[in-house]
C-alpha positions in Angstrom: -38.2 101.2 -45.1 -35.5 103.9 -45.6 -36.2 105.2 -42.1 -35.7 101.7 -40.6 -32.6 101.1 -42.6 -31.2 104.4 -41.4 -32.1 103.7 -37.7 -30.3 100.3 -38.0 -27.3 101.9 -39.9 -27.9 99.9 -43.1 -28.0 101.0 -46.7 -31.1 100.0 -48.6 -30.7 97.7 -51.6 -33.4 97.7 -54.2 -34.2 97.5 -57.9 -36.8 100.2 -57.7 -34.8 103.1 -59.1 -37.6 105.5 -59.9 -39.1 105.5 -56.3 -35.9 105.4 -54.3 -34.1 108.2 -56.3 -37.0 110.6 -55.6 -37.3 109.3 -52.0 -33.6 109.9 -51.5 -34.0 113.5 -52.7 -37.0 114.0 -50.3 -35.0 112.6 -47.4 -32.1 114.9 -48.1 -34.4 118.0 -48.5 -36.1 117.2 -45.2 -32.9 116.3 -43.3 -34.3 112.9 -42.4 -31.7 110.2 -41.6 -30.6 108.2 -44.7 -27.6 105.7 -45.0 -27.6 105.3 -48.7 -29.2 103.3 -51.5 -27.7 100.5 -53.6 -29.6 100.1 -56.9 -29.4 96.6 -58.3 -28.6 96.8 -61.9 -30.7 95.0 -64.5 -27.6 93.0 -65.5 -28.4 91.0 -62.1 -31.6 89.1 -62.7 -33.9 88.9 -59.7 -34.0 85.2 -59.8 -30.2 84.9 -59.4 -29.9 85.4 -55.7 -26.4 83.9 -55.4 -25.1 86.4 -58.0 -26.8 89.3 -56.2 -25.2 88.1 -52.9 -21.8 87.8 -54.6 -22.1 91.3 -56.0 -23.0 92.6 -52.5 -20.0 90.9 -51.0 -17.7 92.5 -53.8 -19.2 95.9 -53.2 -18.6 95.6 -49.5 -15.0 94.5 -50.1 -14.4 97.4 -52.6 -16.0 100.0 -50.3 -14.9 99.2 -46.7 -15.9 102.7 -45.7 -19.5 102.0 -46.8 -21.7 104.2 -48.7 -22.2 107.8 -47.8 -25.4 109.2 -46.4 -27.8 110.2 -49.1 -25.7 108.5 -51.8 -27.0 106.4 -54.5 -24.8 103.8 -56.1 -25.3 100.8 -58.5 -24.7 97.2 -57.8 -23.7 95.3 -60.9 -22.6 91.8 -61.6 -19.6 93.0 -63.7 
């Protein structure tokens, strides 16, 4: 999924911190394309899709340059 996201020029949004932090390190070490990962904080319950969408829109507004390659950032509802 990270490869597909990179090919499409999209960051990857997930709650799966443990797997995607280690995958990001592996991608970096191997020089594989990577467009960044946004980790959804536990403060945003998975059943509140509107809140997650709002947080994504706010993140996009606050980071017009996007997320850097191989970066990991947190998406919060604060």
